[in-house]
C-alpha positions in Angstrom: -35.8 -29.3 8.0 -37.6 -30.1 11.2 -35.7 -31.1 14.3 -36.6 -33.0 17.4 -36.2 -30.5 20.3 -36.5 -33.2 22.9 -33.6 -35.2 21.4 -31.4 -32.1 21.0 -32.5 -30.8 24.4 -31.3 -33.9 26.1 -28.0 -34.0 24.3 -26.9 -30.5 25.0 -25.3 -29.7 28.3 -25.2 -26.2 29.8 -21.6 -25.7 28.5 -22.8 -26.5 25.0 -25.7 -24.0 25.2 -23.4 -21.3 26.6 -20.9 -22.0 23.7 -23.6 -21.6 21.1 -24.7 -18.3 22.7 -21.2 -16.8 23.1 -20.5 -17.8 19.5 -23.1 -15.3 18.4 -22.5 -11.6 17.6 -22.6 -8.4 19.7 -25.3 -5.9 19.2 -24.4 -3.3 16.5 -24.1 0.3 17.7 -27.2 1.2 15.8 -29.2 -1.6 17.5 -27.9 -0.5 20.9 -28.7 3.2 20.1 -32.2 2.3 18.9 -33.0 0.2 22.0 -31.7 3.0 24.3 -33.8 5.5 22.4 -36.8 3.3 23.0 -36.2 3.5 26.8 -34.1 0.4 27.4 -31.5 1.0 30.1 -27.9 0.1 28.9 -27.6 -2.3 31.9 -30.6 -4.3 30.6 -28.6 -4.9 27.4 -25.5 -6.1 29.3 -26.5 -7.7 32.6 -26.7 -10.4 33.8 -25.6 -11.6 30.3 -25.4 -9.3 27.2 -28.0 -9.4 24.5 -26.4 -11.1 21.5 -27.5 -11.2 17.9 -27.5 -13.7 15.1 -29.5 -15.1 12.2 -32.1 -17.7 13.0 -34.9 -19.7 11.2 -38.1 -19.9 13.1 -40.4 -23.0 12.7 -43.3 -24.5 14.6 -40.9 -26.1 17.1 -39.0 -22.9 18.0 -35.9 -21.8 16.0 -32.6 -23.0 14.7 -29.5 -21.1 14.0 -28.8 -20.3 10.4 -25.4 -21.9 9.6 -22.5 -19.5 8.8 -22.1 -18.8 5.1 -25.5 -20.0 4.1 -27.5 -17.4 2.3 -31.1 -18.5 3.1 -33.9 -16.1 2.4 -35.8 -17.4 5.4 -33.2 -16.4 8.0 -33.9 -13.4 10.2 -31.7 -11.3 12.5 -32.8 -11.8 16.1 -31.8 -10.7 19.5 -30.7 -13.6 21.7 -31.0 -14.1 25.4 -29.2 -16.7 27.5 -31.6 -18.3 29.9 -30.6 -19.7 33.3 -32.6 -21.4 36.0 -33.0 -20.1 39.5 -29.7 -21.8 40.5 -27.8 -19.9 37.7 -27.4 -23.0 35.4 -27.6 -22.3 31.7 -30.7 -24.0 30.2 -31.7 -22.4 26.9 -31.5 -19.6 24.4 -34.4 -17.4 23.4 -34.6 -15.5 20.1 -36.6 -12.4 19.6 -37.1 -11.0 16.1 -39.2 -7.8 16.4 -39.3 -7.3 12.6 -41.3 -10.6 12.2 -42.9 -10.5 15.6 -41.4 -13.8 16.8 -40.3 -15.0 20.2 -39.2 -18.5 20.6 -36.8 -20.9 22.4 -34.0 -23.0 21.0 -34.4 -26.1 23.1 -38.0 -25.6 24.4 -36.7 -25.6 28.0 -37.4 -21.9 28.8 -40.9 -20.6 29.4 -40.2 -16.9 30.1 -37.6 -14.2 29.8 -36.7 -13.6 33.5 -37.7 -17.1 34.6 -34.7 -17.4 36.9 -36.6 -15.2 39.3 -39.5 -17.7 39.6 -39.4 -19.5 42.9 -36.4 -17.6 44.2 -38.3 -15.4 46.7 -39.1 -16.8 50.1 -42.5 -18.4 50.0 -43.8 -16.3 52.9 -42.8 -13.0 51.2 -45.9 -13.0 49.0 -43.8 -11.5 46.3 -45.2 -10.8 42.9 -43.5 -10.8 39.6 -44.5 -8.2 37.0 -45.5 -9.8 33.7 -44.6 -7.8 30.6 -46.5 -8.5 27.3 -43.4 -7.9 25.1 -39.6 -8.4 25.3 -39.2 -4.7 24.6 -41.3 -3.8 27.7 -39.4 -6.4 29.8 -36.1 -4.8 28.7 -37.4 -1.3 29.4 -38.1 -2.5 32.9 -34.5 -3.5 33.3 -35.3 -7.2 32.9 -37.4 -7.1 36.1 -40.3 -9.5 36.0 -41.3 -11.9 33.2 -42.1 -12.0 29.6 -43.9 -15.3 28.7 -42.6 -17.4 25.9 -44.6 -20.5 26.8 -47.4 -19.3 29.1 -48.7 -22.8 30.1 -45.3 -24.0 31.2 -44.7 -20.7 33.1 -48.0 -21.2 35.0 -46.8 -24.6 36.2 -43.6 -23.1 37.4 -45.5 -20.5 39.4 -47.5 -23.2 41.0 -44.4 -25.1 42.0 -42.7 -21.9 43.3 -45.7 -20.6 45.2 -45.6 -17.2 43.5 -48.2 -15.5 41.5 -47.5 -13.2 38.5 -48.7 -9.6 38.7 -50.1 -8.6 35.3 -49.6 -5.2 33.9 -52.4 -2.8 33.2 -52.8 -4.1 29.7 -54.1 -7.5 30.8 -52.8 -10.9 29.8 -49.3 -11.2 28.4 -48.7 -12.2 24.8 -46.9 -15.4 23.8 -46.4 -14.1 20.2 -44.5 -10.9 21.2 -43.0 -8.6 18.6 -39.3 -8.3 18.3 -30.4 -13.6 15.6 -26.8 -15.8 15.5 -25.0 -17.7 12.8 -24.2 -20.2 15.5 -23.0 -23.8 15.2 -25.4 -26.6 15.9 
């Protein structure tokens, strides 16, 4: 079933988004251990908000949470990230499912993991933000810099914030990075 992200996006307040996120599960010990084995610092899994997990269904508009108790073949377990703006207000949830190489937003408000850092540096500081091609690399870097979800929207944010991203040695970031919650909708 398709959904209208713009209608849902306008209807959900920051408290609603946060409630959906906090209603999701904690990482399993084996997930935490595997991420740490891959070089992710434990603090990147817990701060500023913990990585949560749940089951989601991806579609062309983003993702939706798989309702509790529904045994859908299409649902996939994904890592969930709470997204805030540069003022700390909750704005979206991002799902990353490495097994199916999907990265997407719930409300289409977020454009990058780490976007709260865009525009927060003083304009005269000439600061650069590191751009990571995958959520795993962003986590390995301790959530420093960005991992694009929606590259075009992120470029617009950079323009407004007078900052330029610093690409890593691999070149341009990927918007279809590799990498869920039985939340209520």
